[in-house]
C-alpha positions in Angstrom: -32.1 -11.4 -11.3 -32.6 -7.9 -12.7 -28.9 -7.1 -13.6 -27.2 -10.4 -14.6 -24.4 -8.6 -16.4 -23.6 -6.6 -13.3 -23.7 -9.6 -11.1 -21.3 -11.5 -13.4 -18.9 -8.6 -13.4 -18.9 -8.3 -9.6 -18.3 -12.1 -9.3 -15.4 -11.9 -11.8 -13.9 -9.0 -9.9 -14.1 -10.8 -6.5 -12.6 -14.0 -8.0 -9.7 -11.9 -9.6 -8.9 -10.3 -6.2 -9.2 -13.6 -4.2 -5.8 -15.1 -3.6 -5.2 -18.5 -5.3 -5.1 -21.4 -3.0 -1.8 -21.7 -1.2 -0.5 -18.2 -2.2 1.2 -16.9 0.9 2.1 -13.4 -0.4 0.3 -10.6 -2.2 0.9 -9.9 -5.9 1.6 -6.6 -7.7 -1.9 -6.6 -9.1 -3.4 -7.1 -5.6 -1.2 -4.2 -4.2 -2.5 -1.9 -7.0 -6.1 -3.0 -6.2 -5.5 -2.3 -2.5 -4.2 1.2 -3.1 -7.2 2.0 -5.4 -9.6 0.7 -2.7 -7.7 2.8 0.0 -8.0 6.0 -2.1 -11.7 5.3 -2.6 -12.1 4.7 1.1 -10.4 8.0 2.0 -12.8 9.8 -0.3 -15.8 8.0 1.1 -15.2 8.1 4.9 -12.7 10.9 5.2 -9.0 10.9 6.2 -9.4 10.4 10.0 -11.6 7.3 9.7 -9.7 5.9 6.8 -6.3 6.3 8.5 -7.6 4.6 11.6 -8.9 1.7 9.4 -5.6 1.4 7.6 -3.5 1.5 10.8 -5.6 -0.9 12.7 -5.7 -3.4 9.9 -9.4 -3.3 9.0 -10.3 -5.6 6.1 -9.8 -5.2 3.2 -6.7 -3.0 4.0 -4.7 -5.9 5.4 -4.3 -9.1 3.4 -1.4 -11.5 4.1 1.7 -9.3 3.7 -0.2 -6.5 2.0 -1.1 -3.4 4.0 -1.6 0.4 3.4 0.8 3.2 4.3 0.0 6.8 3.9 2.6 9.6 3.8 2.4 13.3 3.8 4.4 15.2 1.2 6.9 16.0 3.9 7.5 12.3 4.7 5.3 12.2 7.8 3.5 8.9 8.3 -0.3 9.3 8.6 -1.3 5.6 8.6 0.7 2.4 8.7 -0.9 -1.0 8.5 2.2 -2.9 9.7 3.5 -0.7 12.5 1.1 1.8 14.3 4.2 3.2 16.1 5.3 4.8 12.8 2.2 7.1 12.7 3.1 10.7 13.3 6.8 10.1 12.6 8.6 12.1 9.9 10.7 9.5 8.0 11.9 11.5 5.0 15.5 10.7 5.8 15.1 6.9 6.0 17.5 5.0 3.7 17.5 1.4 2.5 20.5 -0.9 3.1 22.1 0.4 -0.1 21.8 4.0 1.2 18.9 4.9 -1.1 16.7 7.6 0.5 13.5 5.8 -0.5 11.0 8.0 1.3 12.5 11.2 -0.2 12.5 9.5 -3.6 8.8 8.4 -3.0 7.8 12.0 -2.3 9.6 13.2 -5.4 7.9 10.5 -7.5 4.5 11.5 -6.1 5.2 15.1 -7.1 6.3 14.3 -10.6 4.3 11.3 -11.5 1.3 10.9 -9.2 1.0 7.2 -9.7 4.1 4.9 -9.7 5.9 1.8 -8.7 9.1 2.3 -6.7 11.9 -0.2 -6.1 14.2 -0.3 -3.1 15.4 -2.8 -0.5 13.9 -3.7 2.9 14.2 -6.4 5.6 11.7 -9.1 5.3 9.9 -9.1 8.7 9.6 -12.9 8.5 13.0 -14.1 7.5 14.9 -10.8 8.4 16.8 -11.1 5.0 17.2 -7.9 3.0 15.1 -8.3 -0.1 14.1 -6.2 -3.1 10.8 -4.5 -2.4 8.4 -2.7 -4.7 5.9 -0.1 -3.6 2.9 1.0 -5.6 1.7 4.5 -4.7 -0.9 7.0 -5.8 -0.9 10.7 -4.8 -4.2 11.8 -3.2 -4.2 15.6 -2.6 -1.2 16.2 -0.4 -0.7 12.6 0.6 0.8 9.4 -0.9 -1.2 6.2 -0.5 0.9 3.0 -0.9 1.1 -0.7 -0.6 4.2 -2.8 -1.1 5.3 -6.3 -2.1 8.6 -8.0 -1.2 10.2 -9.9 -4.1 11.0 -13.2 -2.3 11.9 -15.2 -5.4 
């Protein structure tokens, strides 16, 4: 092999991103990795193709409970890996069960920080219980690319 160091690094990265046996849910580290991959994908193939890939659950943008969501700075949904029906909707006014305007806050965090974790509450689609949720986001031009995790424990 001509580049053994590169091959070892690639193998290590793939092992680090592979879920451990029996892990049912994605981790914070995996959410961050998915967002970084999604940002790179938008840059590589363009918004139209990338948003299609995110919304229609193309690998690697759908993994267990991890999926990509892309918002405009006005709160409009451009891609949604869990619910294609959300695409095109303006959701700036959505509030969590505690009344927190989480999309509005997300837009403000994107404007002020660019890269961030945001905490709020959301209904678990599996159990229907309201659980703490954390969303990792990165601003990309005039969009916000995000992936979330539910804190089930």
